[in-house]
C-alpha positions in Angstrom: -24.6 62.7 -53.9 -21.4 60.5 -53.9 -21.8 57.6 -51.5 -19.1 59.3 -49.4 -21.2 62.5 -49.3 -24.4 60.4 -48.2 -22.4 59.0 -45.3 -21.3 62.5 -44.0 -24.8 63.7 -44.0 -26.3 60.8 -42.1 -23.0 61.1 -39.8 -24.0 64.6 -39.2 -27.9 63.7 -38.4 -26.7 60.8 -36.1 -24.5 63.3 -33.9 -28.0 64.6 -32.5 -27.8 62.2 -29.4 -24.1 62.6 -29.1 -22.5 65.3 -26.4 -19.7 66.2 -28.8 -20.1 66.5 -32.7 -17.2 64.3 -34.2 -15.9 67.6 -36.1 -12.8 65.4 -37.4 -14.8 62.6 -38.7 -17.3 64.7 -40.6 -14.9 67.1 -42.1 -12.6 64.4 -43.0 -15.2 63.1 -45.4 -16.5 66.5 -46.7 -13.2 67.8 -47.5 -11.6 64.5 -49.3 -14.7 64.0 -51.6 -15.6 67.8 -52.6 -18.9 67.9 -50.7 -21.4 69.5 -52.8 -23.0 72.0 -50.5 -25.7 73.4 -53.0 -26.9 69.9 -53.2 -27.0 68.9 -49.7 -29.3 72.0 -49.0 -31.9 70.9 -51.6 -31.7 67.1 -49.5 -31.9 68.9 -46.3 -35.1 70.9 -47.3 -36.8 68.2 -48.7 -36.0 65.8 -45.8 -37.1 68.6 -43.1 -33.7 68.5 -41.4 -32.2 71.9 -42.3 -33.2 73.2 -38.8 -31.7 69.9 -37.1 -28.4 70.3 -39.1 -28.0 74.1 -38.3 -28.3 73.1 -34.6 -26.0 70.6 -34.6 -23.4 72.6 -36.7 -24.0 75.7 -34.3 -23.4 73.0 -31.5 -19.9 72.1 -33.3 -16.8 74.4 -33.0 -15.1 74.1 -36.2 -17.0 72.4 -39.0 -16.3 74.1 -42.4 -19.3 74.8 -43.7 -20.1 77.9 -46.2 -21.5 81.0 -44.5 -24.2 81.0 -47.2 -25.5 77.7 -46.3 -25.1 78.3 -42.7 -27.5 81.3 -43.1 -30.0 79.5 -45.3 -30.3 76.9 -42.7 -30.6 79.5 -39.8 -33.6 81.1 -41.5 -35.2 77.7 -41.7 -34.4 76.9 -37.8 -36.0 80.6 -36.7 -38.9 80.1 -39.0 -39.6 76.4 -37.4 -39.0 77.9 -34.1 -41.6 80.6 -34.4 -44.1 78.2 -36.1 -43.6 75.7 -32.8 -44.1 78.5 -30.6 -47.4 79.4 -32.4 -48.6 76.1 -32.7 -48.2 75.4 -29.3 -51.3 77.2 -28.2 -53.3 75.5 -30.5 -52.4 72.3 -29.2 -53.1 73.4 -25.7 -56.8 74.4 -27.1 -57.2 71.3 -28.7 -56.2 69.3 -25.7 -58.5 71.1 -23.1 -61.4 70.8 -25.7 -60.9 67.2 -25.9 -60.7 66.4 -22.3 -63.8 68.6 -21.7 -65.5 66.2 -24.2 -64.3 63.1 -22.5 -63.1 61.9 -25.5 -60.1 59.4 -25.1 -57.1 60.6 -27.2 -53.5 61.0 -27.5 -51.5 63.5 -29.4 -49.0 62.1 -31.4 -45.7 62.5 -33.2 -44.4 66.4 -33.7 -47.0 67.5 -30.9 -44.8 65.9 -28.6 -41.4 65.5 -29.8 -41.4 69.2 -30.8 -41.5 70.3 -27.4 -40.1 67.4 -25.6 -37.3 65.4 -27.5 -35.9 68.0 -29.8 -34.8 71.6 -29.2 -37.4 74.3 -30.4 -36.5 74.9 -34.0 -34.8 71.7 -35.0 -38.0 69.5 -35.8 -40.6 70.8 -38.5 -44.1 69.8 -38.1 -46.6 70.6 -40.6 -49.8 69.4 -38.8 -51.2 68.0 -35.5 -51.8 64.4 -35.4 -54.4 62.8 -32.8 -55.1 59.3 -32.0 -58.8 58.4 -31.2 -61.2 55.1 -31.3 -63.0 55.1 -34.5 -66.5 55.5 -32.7 -65.5 58.8 -31.5 -64.9 60.3 -34.8 -68.3 62.2 -35.2 -67.8 63.5 -31.6 -64.1 64.6 -32.4 -65.3 66.4 -35.5 -68.0 68.0 -33.4 -65.0 69.2 -31.0 -63.0 70.7 -34.1 -65.9 72.2 -35.6 -66.7 74.1 -32.5 -63.0 75.6 -32.5 -63.6 76.8 -36.1 -61.8 73.9 -38.0 -62.9 72.9 -41.4 -62.8 69.6 -43.3 -60.5 70.1 -46.4 -57.3 70.6 -47.7 -55.3 74.1 -47.2 -54.2 75.7 -50.5 -51.1 77.6 -49.8 -51.7 79.7 -53.0 -55.1 81.0 -52.5 -54.9 80.6 -48.6 -58.1 78.9 -48.7 -59.5 75.6 -47.3 -60.1 73.4 -50.4 -63.4 71.1 -50.1 -63.0 67.5 -51.3 -65.4 65.2 -52.9 -67.2 62.3 -51.0 -65.1 59.9 -52.8 -61.8 61.6 -51.5 -63.4 61.6 -47.8 -64.2 58.0 -48.2 -60.9 56.8 -49.7 -58.8 58.5 -47.1 -61.0 56.5 -44.3 -60.6 53.1 -45.9 -57.2 53.4 -47.3 -55.0 55.4 -45.1 -56.6 54.9 -41.5 -57.4 58.5 -40.9 -59.7 61.2 -41.7 -59.8 63.9 -44.2 -57.6 67.1 -42.2 -59.5 69.5 -40.2 -58.0 72.9 -41.0 -58.1 76.3 -39.1 -57.3 79.3 -40.6 -54.7 81.3 -37.9 -53.1 83.8 -40.1 -50.0 83.9 -37.8 -46.4 84.0 -38.6 -45.3 81.0 -40.1 -48.6 79.6 -39.3 -51.2 80.6 -42.0 -53.2 77.7 -41.3 -53.0 74.6 -38.7 -54.2 71.1 -40.1 -55.4 68.4 -37.6 -55.0 64.9 -38.9 -57.5 62.6 -36.9 -56.2 59.2 -36.9 -58.0 56.0 -35.8 -55.9 53.1 -37.2 -52.3 52.3 -36.5 -51.9 51.0 -40.3 -54.1 51.7 -43.4 -57.0 49.7 -42.9 -59.6 51.3 -41.2 -60.6 48.2 -38.7 -57.7 45.8 -38.3 -56.2 47.5 -35.4 -59.1 48.8 -33.4 -58.2 46.7 -30.6 -54.9 47.9 -30.3 -55.8 51.6 -30.6 -58.4 51.2 -28.0 -55.9 49.5 -25.5 -53.4 52.1 -26.2 -55.9 54.9 -25.4 -56.7 53.2 -22.0 -53.2 53.8 -20.7 -52.2 57.1 -21.9 -49.9 59.3 -19.7 -49.7 63.5 -19.5 -47.1 65.4 -21.0 -46.7 68.9 -19.8 -47.0 71.7 -22.6 -46.2 75.0 -20.4 -49.1 74.7 -17.6 -51.4 72.5 -19.4 -51.4 68.7 -19.4 -51.8 67.0 -22.6 -52.5 63.2 -23.1 -50.2 61.2 -25.1 -49.3 57.3 -25.5 -46.5 55.9 -23.0 -43.1 55.4 -23.9 -43.4 52.1 -25.4 -46.7 53.0 -26.9 -45.3 56.0 -28.6 -42.2 54.3 -30.3 -44.9 51.5 -31.7 -46.8 54.3 -33.2 -43.9 55.9 -34.8 -42.8 53.0 -36.1 -46.3 52.0 -37.7 -46.8 55.3 -39.0 -43.5 54.9 -40.7 -44.1 51.6 -42.0 -47.7 52.7 -43.4 -46.0 55.8 -45.5 -43.1 53.4 -46.9 -45.3 50.7 -48.0 -48.4 52.2 -49.6 -47.8 53.1 -53.2 -49.5 56.1 -53.1 -47.4 57.7 -50.3 -44.3 57.1 -52.6 -46.1 59.1 -55.3 -46.5 61.8 -52.9 -42.5 61.5 -51.7 -43.7 60.7 -48.0 -42.0 57.2 -47.6 -38.2 58.2 -47.3 -38.3 61.7 -45.4 -35.4 61.7 -43.1 -36.7 63.5 -40.4 -39.1 60.4 -39.6 -36.3 58.0 -39.5 -34.4 60.6 -36.9 -37.5 60.7 -34.9 -37.4 56.8 -34.2 -33.5 56.8 -34.1 -33.5 59.7 -31.2 -36.0 58.3 -29.4 -34.6 55.0 -28.8 -31.3 56.5 -28.0 -32.7 59.3 -25.8 -35.3 57.5 -23.8 -35.3 54.3 -21.7 -37.4 51.8 -23.4 -38.9 48.4 -21.9 -38.0 46.4 -24.7 -39.5 43.5 -23.4 -42.9 45.1 -22.9 -42.7 46.9 -26.5 -41.9 43.2 -28.0 -44.9 41.9 -25.8 -47.5 44.9 -27.1 -46.6 44.0 -30.7 -47.2 40.4 -30.7 -50.2 40.5 -28.6 -51.8 43.1 -31.4 -49.8 41.8 -34.5 -47.6 44.9 -35.0 -44.4 43.2 -35.2 -44.1 43.6 -39.1 -44.7 47.2 -39.1 -42.1 47.6 -36.1 -39.7 45.5 -37.5 -39.6 47.1 -40.8 -39.2 50.6 -39.0 -36.4 49.3 -36.9 -34.5 47.6 -39.4 -34.8 50.6 -41.9 -33.5 53.2 -39.1 -30.8 50.9 -37.9 -30.0 50.8 -42.0 -29.6 54.8 -41.8 -28.0 55.0 -38.2 -25.7 52.0 -37.6 -24.7 53.0 -34.2 -28.2 51.4 -33.1 -26.6 48.1 -33.6 -24.4 48.7 -30.6 -27.6 48.8 -28.1 -28.0 45.1 -27.2 -31.7 45.2 -25.8 -32.6 46.8 -29.4 -31.0 44.2 -31.2 -32.4 41.4 -28.9 -36.2 43.0 -29.3 -35.3 43.1 -33.4 -34.5 39.2 -33.3 -38.0 38.4 -31.5 -40.1 41.0 -33.9 -38.3 39.5 -37.1 -41.0 37.5 -39.0 -40.3 34.4 -41.0 -40.7 36.2 -44.3 -39.0 39.5 -44.5 -39.7 40.1 -48.5 -42.3 42.6 -47.5 -39.3 44.9 -46.8 -38.8 45.6 -50.2 -42.4 45.6 -51.2 -45.2 48.3 -52.1 -49.0 47.8 -52.0 -52.0 49.6 -53.2 -55.0 49.0 -50.9 -57.2 50.5 -53.8 -56.0 47.9 -56.0 -55.2 44.8 -53.9 -54.3 42.6 -57.1 -51.1 44.8 -57.5 -48.0 44.6 -55.7 -44.6 46.3 -56.7 -41.1 45.9 -55.7 -38.3 48.0 -55.2 -35.3 47.7 -57.4 -32.7 49.8 -55.3 -31.8 49.8 -51.7 -33.1 52.1 -49.2 -30.2 54.5 -48.6 -30.3 54.9 -52.7 -34.0 55.7 -52.5 -33.5 58.4 -49.7 -31.4 60.2 -52.1 -33.4 59.7 -55.4 -36.5 61.8 -56.0 -37.6 59.8 -59.0 -37.2 56.7 -57.1 -40.8 55.7 -58.6 -38.8 54.7 -61.9 -37.0 51.9 -59.6 -40.0 50.0 -59.0 -41.5 46.8 -60.7 -44.9 45.2 -60.5 -44.8 41.9 -59.4 -47.3 39.4 -60.5 -49.6 38.0 -57.6 
């Protein structure tokens, strides 16, 4: 995509928090630069933003979008809406079972945002993420097993759950800060199976954030999902987790290999959350400093405002960035490999280039430590 077309695409996503779509501004960029719609739909699919883009286009009055593109996005929107409606019942079932077992927990990311921040159908969720204390991993696994969840990866071709080796199980715990997914075969429309990721760390290390997790789980709040109250993190803690999760998936070499680092919907989550909800920035900064999370949060905020520059207009946000900014910011463009601690990599292109470059692994260089 040309630089102008990238701007138009990001500009469209940024309109989610606006009362009215700035049609003229977006149209001018699209028409002037011969917008490549076939390429754009590919980016929307890869970045899980097709449903949100459709919603924004339908919200506008006269954006000049080819009908075939609109129809393709509508199908994604309808499929995501049906998937979210079917997932809801399983989330409520999990919430009731974890409450009954007296396991401190918090539902994360899409399990909350899909039904609160975003209109149904605009946000894609592949799985359900739950945060627990590491000491409760075994008990949580028992609860999931009682609900017919199995450890493994879902194979979309065979529609079966693939068992993992002991090495793979240990690797994910030690290097990703989460367990291997628990998967339940559901055979419902747009939801053949439901993976559940059990998180026990805010980064990729198994024990570095134990105190932070324990503290966050002592102050959970309830969100209403229909008539069921489900536990999640308070406003500031939820935003901190979104940032730490983005940080983890951007800084780990293996996540880049899986193309998890620059998926745009994660950046939209943080952008929309900041703009739509009142955040006590002083409280957020205090939590980050208390548990040494400032590097991860600064990383996420700096990258999100790069993609959505209207955040620069929020004075409290900019002030928080000032307090969170580490002395050394070289890490913003570095990758690490926990399995090979003697290796480090550095990006040779900026964030916006990486978002639109699916061969971006060619643009990293190994750094001598």
